[in-house]
ROSEVEX-353564 format. One record per residue: residue number from 0; x negated, y, z negated of N, C-alpha, C in turn. Coordinates in steps of 0.2 Angstrom, whole numbers, always signed. Each point is the difference from the previous one (the first is absolute). Layout:
BEGIN
+-----+-------+-------+-------+-------+-------+-------+-------+-------+-------+
:   n :   n_x :   n_y :   n_z :  ca_x :  ca_y :  ca_z :   c_x :   c_y :   c_z :
+-----+-------+-------+-------+-------+-------+-------+-------+-------+-------+
: NUM :     X :     Y :     Z :     X :     Y :     Z :     X :     Y :     Z :
...
+-----+-------+-------+-------+-------+-------+-------+-------+-------+-------+
! end
This chain:
BEGIN
+-----+-------+-------+-------+-------+-------+-------+-------+-------+-------+
:   n :   n_x :   n_y :   n_z :  ca_x :  ca_y :  ca_z :   c_x :   c_y :   c_z :
+-----+-------+-------+-------+-------+-------+-------+-------+-------+-------+
:   0 :    -4 :    -5 :    +1 :    +4 :    +4 :    +0 :    -3 :    +7 :    -2 :
:   1 :    -1 :    +5 :    +4 :    -3 :    +6 :    +1 :    +5 :    +5 :    -3 :
:   2 :    -6 :    +4 :    -3 :    +4 :    +7 :    -3 :    +5 :    +5 :    +2 :
:   3 :    +1 :    +0 :    +8 :    +4 :    +1 :    +3 :    +9 :    -6 :    -3 :
:   4 :    -4 :    -5 :    +3 :    +8 :    -6 :    -4 :    +2 :    +2 :    -6 :
:   5 :    -5 :    +1 :    -6 :    +1 :    +1 :    -7 :    +4 :    +7 :    +0 :
:   6 :    -1 :    +4 :    +2 :    +2 :    +7 :    -1 :    +6 :    -1 :    +4 :
:   7 :    +0 :    -5 :    +7 :    +8 :    -1 :    +0 :    +4 :    -2 :    -3 :
:   8 :    -2 :    -8 :    -5 :    +5 :    -3 :    -4 :    +0 :    +4 :    -5 :
:   9 :    -4 :    +3 :    -4 :    +2 :    +6 :    -5 :    +4 :    +5 :    +1 :
:  10 :    +1 :    +1 :    +5 :    +6 :    +4 :    +3 :    +6 :    -3 :    +1 :
:  11 :    -1 :    -4 :    +2 :    +8 :    -4 :    +1 :    +3 :    -2 :    -6 :
:  12 :    -8 :    -3 :    -6 :    +4 :    -1 :    -5 :    +4 :    +6 :    -5 :
:  13 :    -4 :    +8 :    +0 :    +1 :    +3 :    -1 :    +5 :    +5 :    +2 :
:  14 :    +3 :    -3 :    +4 :    +6 :    +4 :    +2 :    +7 :    -4 :    +0 :
:  15 :    +0 :    -7 :    -4 :    +5 :    -4 :    -4 :    -2 :    +0 :    -9 :
:  16 :    +2 :    +4 :    -1 :    -2 :    +1 :    -5 :    +7 :    -1 :    -5 :
:  17 :    +6 :    -3 :    +0 :    +4 :    -2 :    -4 :    +0 :    -4 :    -5 :
:  18 :    -5 :    -5 :    -1 :    -2 :    +0 :    -7 :    -7 :    -2 :    +1 :
:  19 :    +1 :    +1 :    -6 :    -9 :    +7 :    -2 :    -4 :    -6 :    -1 :
:  20 :    +4 :    -7 :    -2 :    -6 :    -5 :    -4 :    -1 :    -4 :    +5 :
:  21 :    +3 :    -2 :    +6 :    -1 :    -5 :    +3 :    -6 :    +7 :    +6 :
:  22 :    +3 :    +5 :    +1 :    -7 :    +4 :    +2 :    -5 :    +0 :    -1 :
:  23 :    -2 :    +1 :    -8 :    -6 :    -1 :    -3 :    -3 :    -7 :    +2 :
:  24 :    +5 :    -7 :    +1 :    -3 :    -6 :    -1 :    -3 :    -2 :    +8 :
:  25 :    +4 :    +5 :    +4 :    -2 :    +1 :   +10 :    -7 :    +3 :    +0 :
:  26 :    -1 :    +6 :    -4 :    -7 :    +1 :    +1 :    -6 :    +0 :    -1 :
:  27 :    +4 :    -4 :    -6 :   -10 :    -5 :    -4 :    +3 :    -5 :    +4 :
:  28 :    +3 :    -3 :    +1 :    -3 :    -6 :    +6 :    -1 :    +0 :    +8 :
:  29 :    +2 :    +8 :    +1 :    -4 :    +1 :    +9 :    -6 :    +1 :    -5 :
:  30 :    -4 :    +3 :    -6 :    -4 :    +3 :    +0 :    -4 :    -7 :    -2 :
:  31 :    +1 :    -6 :    -4 :    -2 :    -3 :    +1 :    -2 :    -6 :    +7 :
:  32 :    +5 :    +2 :    +5 :    +0 :    -3 :    +6 :    -7 :    +4 :    +3 :
:  33 :    +0 :    +3 :    +1 :    -5 :    +6 :    +1 :    -7 :    +0 :    -3 :
:  34 :    +0 :    -2 :    -4 :    -8 :    -2 :    -4 :    -2 :    -7 :    -1 :
:  35 :    +4 :    -5 :    +3 :    +0 :    -6 :    +4 :    -3 :    -1 :    +6 :
:  36 :    +5 :    +3 :    +5 :    -4 :    +2 :    +7 :    -6 :    +3 :    -1 :
:  37 :    -3 :    +7 :    -3 :    -6 :    +2 :    +0 :    -5 :    -4 :    -3 :
:  38 :    +2 :    -5 :    -7 :    -5 :    -6 :    +1 :    -3 :    -5 :    +4 :
:  39 :    +7 :    -1 :    +2 :    -1 :    -5 :    +8 :    -3 :    +1 :    +6 :
:  40 :    -1 :    +7 :    -2 :    -3 :    +5 :    +8 :    -9 :    +0 :    -3 :
:  41 :    +1 :    +0 :    -6 :    -9 :    +1 :    -4 :    -2 :    -9 :    +1 :
:  42 :    +3 :    -5 :    -3 :    -1 :    -6 :    +0 :    -4 :    +1 :   +10 :
:  43 :    +6 :    +1 :    +4 :    -1 :    -3 :    +7 :    -8 :    +5 :    +1 :
:  44 :    +1 :    +8 :    -2 :    -4 :    +2 :    +3 :    -9 :    -2 :    -3 :
:  45 :    +0 :    -4 :    -3 :    -6 :    +0 :    -7 :    -7 :    -5 :    +3 :
:  46 :    +6 :    -6 :    +5 :    -5 :    -3 :    +6 :    -5 :    +4 :    +3 :
:  47 :    +1 :    +7 :    +2 :    -3 :    +3 :    +2 :    -5 :    +4 :    -4 :
:  48 :    -2 :    +1 :    -6 :    -3 :    +3 :    -4 :    -7 :    -6 :    -2 :
:  49 :    -6 :    +2 :    +3 :    -5 :    -5 :    -1 :    -2 :    +0 :    -7 :
:  50 :    +2 :    -7 :    -4 :    -2 :    +0 :    -9 :    +0 :    -7 :    +2 :
:  51 :    -3 :    -4 :    -4 :    -1 :    -7 :    -3 :    +5 :    -2 :    +2 :
:  52 :    -1 :    -9 :    +1 :    +6 :    -3 :    -1 :    +3 :    -1 :    -7 :
:  53 :    -4 :    +0 :    -3 :    +3 :    +1 :    -9 :    +3 :    +4 :    -2 :
:  54 :    -4 :    +8 :    +2 :    +6 :    +6 :    +0 :    +6 :    +1 :    +3 :
:  55 :    +1 :    -4 :    +6 :    +4 :    -2 :    +5 :    +6 :    -3 :    -3 :
:  56 :    -3 :    -5 :    -5 :    +5 :    -5 :    -1 :    +3 :    +3 :    -8 :
:  57 :    -3 :    +4 :    -3 :    +1 :    +4 :    -7 :    +3 :    +6 :    +2 :
:  58 :    +1 :    +3 :    +4 :    +2 :    +7 :    +0 :    +7 :    -4 :    +3 :
:  59 :    +1 :    -5 :    +6 :    +5 :    -1 :    +1 :    +4 :    -4 :    -4 :
:  60 :    -2 :    -3 :    -5 :    +4 :    -5 :    -4 :    +3 :    +7 :    -6 :
:  61 :    -2 :    +5 :    -1 :    +4 :    +5 :    -4 :    +3 :    +5 :    +3 :
:  62 :    -1 :    +0 :    +7 :    +5 :    +3 :    +7 :    +9 :    -7 :    -3 :
:  63 :    -6 :    -6 :    +3 :    +7 :    -4 :    +0 :    +5 :    -2 :    -8 :
:  64 :    -2 :    +1 :    -5 :    +3 :    +3 :    -7 :    +4 :    +4 :    +1 :
:  65 :    -4 :    +6 :    +0 :    +4 :    +7 :    +0 :    +9 :    -3 :    +7 :
:  66 :    -3 :    +0 :    +3 :    +8 :    -1 :    +4 :    +4 :    -6 :    -2 :
:  67 :    -2 :    -4 :    -2 :    +4 :    -5 :    -1 :    +3 :    +1 :    -7 :
:  68 :    -4 :    +4 :    -6 :    +4 :    +4 :    -5 :    +5 :    +5 :    +1 :
:  69 :    -1 :    +2 :    +8 :    +6 :    +7 :    +2 :    +6 :    -5 :    +2 :
:  70 :    -2 :    -5 :    +5 :    +7 :    -4 :    +2 :    +3 :    -1 :    -6 :
:  71 :    -3 :    -4 :    -2 :    +4 :    -3 :    -9 :    +4 :    +6 :    -2 :
:  72 :    -3 :    +6 :    -1 :    +4 :    +7 :    -4 :    +4 :    +0 :    +2 :
:  73 :    +3 :    -1 :    +9 :    +3 :    +4 :    +5 :    +4 :    -5 :    +0 :
:  74 :    +1 :    -9 :    -3 :    +4 :    -2 :    +2 :    +3 :    -3 :    -5 :
:  75 :    -3 :    +3 :    -7 :    +3 :    -1 :    -7 :    +6 :    +8 :    +0 :
:  76 :    -2 :    +5 :    +3 :    +7 :    +7 :    +0 :    +4 :    -3 :    +4 :
:  77 :    -2 :    -3 :    +4 :    +6 :    -2 :    +6 :    +4 :    -5 :    -2 :
:  78 :    -2 :    -4 :    -6 :    +6 :    -6 :    +0 :    +1 :    +5 :    -8 :
:  79 :    +2 :    +4 :    -2 :    +2 :    +3 :    -5 :    +7 :    +3 :    +2 :
+-----+-------+-------+-------+-------+-------+-------+-------+-------+-------+
! end
C-alpha cells in the first residue's frame, strides 16, 4: 500500500464517522495493515543489501517476527 492509498483509505474512513468506536478500530486496523506492508517491503528489499548471510538471517527473523506480531494483533481486533 502506498502512502497515497493509505491517505485515500483514511479519508474514506473519516467520512464514515457515524460509529466513533468502529471508526477508531478501522483506523488502527488500517495503520497496522500499512505497517505490515512496509515491513514486508523491507523484508524483500533486504536481499539487495550487502550483508553476511548470518546478519541477513538475524534481520530477517526480526522482521518476520514483527510482521507476525502485527498480523496476530490485527486478527485479534477483527475477532471482537
